[in-house]
C-alpha positions in Angstrom: -64.4 134.3 -22.9 -63.5 134.8 -26.4 -66.2 134.1 -28.4 -65.9 135.1 -32.2 -65.6 132.3 -35.2 -66.7 129.6 -32.4 -69.7 127.5 -31.9 -71.0 127.2 -28.6 -74.2 126.3 -27.5 -76.1 128.7 -25.1 -76.6 125.9 -23.0 -73.2 125.0 -22.2 -72.1 125.8 -18.6 -68.8 127.7 -19.1 -67.4 129.5 -16.2 -66.8 133.5 -16.7 -63.6 133.6 -16.9 -62.8 130.5 -19.0 -60.9 131.4 -22.2 -61.6 130.2 -25.4 -60.0 130.5 -28.9 -61.7 130.9 -32.3 -62.6 127.8 -34.4 -63.6 125.3 -31.0 -67.4 123.9 -31.2 -68.6 123.4 -27.8 -72.3 121.3 -27.5 -75.2 121.4 -25.3 -74.3 119.2 -22.5 -70.9 120.7 -21.4 -69.5 121.9 -18.1 -66.1 124.3 -17.8 -64.3 125.0 -14.6 -62.7 128.0 -13.7 -60.1 129.8 -15.2 -59.6 126.7 -17.9 -58.0 128.2 -21.1 -59.4 126.4 -24.7 -57.2 126.6 -27.3 -58.4 127.0 -31.2 -59.6 124.1 -33.2 -60.4 122.2 -29.9 -64.2 119.6 -30.2 -66.0 119.0 -26.8 -68.5 117.0 -27.1 -71.9 116.1 -24.9 -71.1 114.6 -21.8 -67.8 116.6 -21.4 -67.0 118.0 -17.6 -64.0 119.5 -18.0 -62.2 121.3 -13.9 -61.0 124.4 -13.3 -57.4 125.5 -14.4 -57.0 123.2 -17.1 -55.8 123.6 -20.9 -56.9 122.3 -24.0 -54.4 122.4 -27.0 -55.6 122.5 -30.8 -57.2 119.6 -32.3 -58.1 118.1 -28.8 -61.3 116.3 -28.8 -63.3 115.5 -26.1 -66.4 113.1 -24.8 -67.0 111.8 -28.7 -69.0 108.5 -28.8 -67.1 105.5 -27.7 -65.7 104.0 -30.7 -67.8 100.7 -29.7 -69.8 98.7 -31.6 -72.2 97.6 -28.4 -72.9 101.9 -27.4 -76.9 102.3 -28.4 -76.5 106.6 -27.7 -76.9 105.8 -23.8 -76.0 109.2 -21.4 -72.3 109.2 -20.3 -69.5 111.4 -19.6 -66.2 112.4 -20.0 -65.0 113.7 -17.0 -61.3 115.8 -16.2 -60.1 116.8 -13.2 -58.8 120.5 -12.3 -55.2 121.8 -13.6 -54.9 118.8 -16.2 -53.2 119.5 -19.4 -54.8 118.0 -22.6 -52.4 118.8 -25.5 -52.6 118.7 -29.4 -55.3 116.3 -31.2 -55.7 113.7 -28.1 -59.1 111.9 -28.2 -60.9 111.4 -25.1 -64.2 109.0 -25.5 -67.0 109.0 -23.0 -67.8 106.3 -21.1 -70.8 103.3 -21.8 -73.5 101.5 -20.0 -70.9 99.8 -18.4 -69.8 102.1 -16.0 -71.2 105.5 -17.5 -68.1 107.6 -17.4 -64.4 107.7 -18.4 -63.0 109.9 -16.2 -59.0 111.4 -15.7 -57.8 112.9 -12.7 -56.1 116.5 -11.7 -52.9 117.6 -12.1 -52.2 115.1 -15.4 -50.5 115.6 -18.5 -51.9 113.7 -21.7 -49.4 114.5 -24.4 -50.1 114.9 -28.2 -52.0 111.9 -30.3 -52.6 110.3 -27.1 -56.0 108.6 -27.0 -57.9 107.4 -24.0 -61.0 105.3 -24.6 -64.5 104.7 -22.9 -64.9 103.8 -19.3 -61.5 103.9 -18.8 -60.4 105.5 -15.1 -57.3 107.3 -14.4 -55.8 109.0 -11.4 -54.1 111.6 -10.3 -50.8 113.3 -11.2 -50.2 110.8 -14.6 -48.2 111.5 -17.5 -49.4 109.9 -20.7 -46.4 110.9 -23.3 -46.7 111.4 -27.0 -49.6 108.7 -28.9 -50.5 106.5 -26.0 -53.3 104.7 -26.5 -55.6 103.4 -23.8 -58.5 101.0 -24.8 -61.6 100.2 -23.0 -62.0 99.7 -19.5 -59.0 100.5 -18.3 -58.0 101.5 -15.0 -54.6 103.8 -14.0 -53.5 104.7 -10.6 -51.4 107.8 -9.4 -48.4 109.2 -10.5 -48.1 106.5 -13.4 -45.9 107.6 -16.7 -46.5 105.9 -19.7 -43.7 106.8 -22.2 -44.5 107.1 -25.9 -45.9 104.6 -28.1 -47.5 102.6 -25.1 -50.6 100.5 -26.0 -53.1 99.0 -23.0 -55.3 96.2 -24.0 -58.7 96.8 -22.5 -59.6 95.4 -19.3 -56.1 95.8 -17.7 -54.9 97.6 -14.6 -51.8 99.8 -14.1 -50.8 100.2 -10.4 -49.9 103.6 -8.4 -46.1 105.1 -9.3 -46.2 102.3 -12.7 -43.6 103.2 -15.2 -43.8 101.8 -18.6 -41.0 102.4 -21.4 -41.9 103.4 -24.3 -42.8 101.9 -27.6 -44.5 98.6 -25.0 -47.7 96.4 -25.4 -49.5 96.2 -22.0 -51.3 92.9 -22.0 -51.1 92.1 -18.6 -51.6 94.6 -15.3 -48.8 96.2 -13.8 -48.2 96.1 -10.2 -47.9 99.6 -8.1 -44.4 100.7 -7.8 -42.7 99.2 -10.9 -40.8 100.1 -14.1 -41.6 97.4 -16.9 -39.7 97.1 -20.5 -39.2 94.7 -23.1 -41.3 92.8 -25.4 -42.9 90.9 -24.3 -43.3 93.3 -21.2 -41.3 92.2 -17.8 -40.5 93.6 -14.8 -37.4 95.7 -14.5 -37.2 96.9 -11.2 -38.8 99.2 -8.9 -39.7 103.1 -9.8 -37.7 104.1 -6.6 -37.0 107.8 -8.3 -40.7 108.5 -8.9 -41.3 107.6 -5.8 -38.3 110.1 -3.8 -39.7 112.3 -6.5 -43.1 112.6 -4.7 -42.0 112.2 -1.2 -41.7 108.5 -0.5 -39.3 107.8 2.3 -36.5 105.9 1.7 -37.5 102.9 3.9 -40.7 102.4 2.3 -38.8 102.2 -1.1 -36.4 99.5 0.5 -39.7 97.2 2.0 -41.2 97.4 -1.7 -37.7 96.4 -3.3 -37.9 93.3 -0.5 -41.2 92.5 -1.7 -40.6 92.4 -5.5 -37.5 90.5 -4.6 -40.0 87.7 -2.9 -42.0 88.0 -6.0 -39.9 88.1 -8.8 -36.4 87.2 -7.9 -37.2 84.2 -5.8 -38.4 80.0 -6.8 -41.4 80.7 -5.8 -44.8 80.8 -7.6 -47.2 83.8 -7.1 -49.5 82.5 -4.6 -46.3 80.9 -2.5 -44.6 84.6 -2.8 -47.8 86.3 -1.9 -47.7 83.9 1.1 -44.3 84.7 1.8 -44.9 88.4 1.9 -48.0 88.5 4.1 -45.8 86.2 6.6 -42.3 87.8 6.6 -42.5 91.6 5.4 -43.9 94.2 7.5 -47.2 95.7 6.8 -46.9 99.4 5.5 -49.4 101.1 3.1 -47.6 100.3 0.1 -46.9 96.3 0.8 -50.6 96.0 1.5 -51.4 98.0 -1.9 -49.3 95.8 -3.6 -50.8 92.7 -2.5 -54.0 94.4 -3.1 -53.7 95.1 -6.2 -52.1 91.4 -7.3 -55.0 89.4 -5.5 -57.7 92.0 -7.9 -55.6 91.5 -10.8 -58.5 89.8 -13.5 -55.6 89.9 -16.4 -52.5 88.3 -14.6 -49.8 90.4 -13.8 -46.5 90.7 -15.5 -43.6 88.6 -15.3 -39.8 88.9 -13.8 -37.1 88.2 -16.1 -36.4 84.9 -14.7 -39.9 83.9 -14.5 -41.5 81.8 -17.3 -45.1 83.0 -18.6 
């Protein structure tokens, strides 16, 4: 572990084989797992919990206090799973008393200048392209891709395998397995490529497409479409994931191309 030209608090819990490059600051209440690489000019603040085999690139700031006027200095965490890469100048704020943590899963890629605000929960195998911005209290599933300059409003939820096109302003919940684009944001199809790349079978994808045809391309409202899906489309893990997501949505979901807001 390289310590020269760094400021590392002696109480920080850092695995013996962690690499820390010069001009990096690590505060007291920090834990860093095995074989993680911390680049130069990184700031890791109290509450950071970084897993094994991660990489944190120059200029990143992890576990800074929330940009939230309700924050009163309470203890909270910013948790990053194993094998996750944080690129240049990304910022990840720790949680507030609302949940006590901001959490990013394992095998994620958070590209340069992305921001993840307080109390966000991000799943595994996610890719956030450059300048992706998450406001507070956002929940993101597994295998989600945000293209560059995506901005997500607070309290939104993004389902598993969702793909959000570049420059999108997300004000509604994005159901699982979907591709969304345009302004205002609308359903553009099923993310079949992303699903195939991660081992989802063709029959499962076909059933997902059938669900979304019923939901977005029929003349039924959401409640009617959900009843048809429950009664007429065979139960699968993917079908049930979609139904559960929509039924729990607090912000309402994006609409199809021909549906009225």
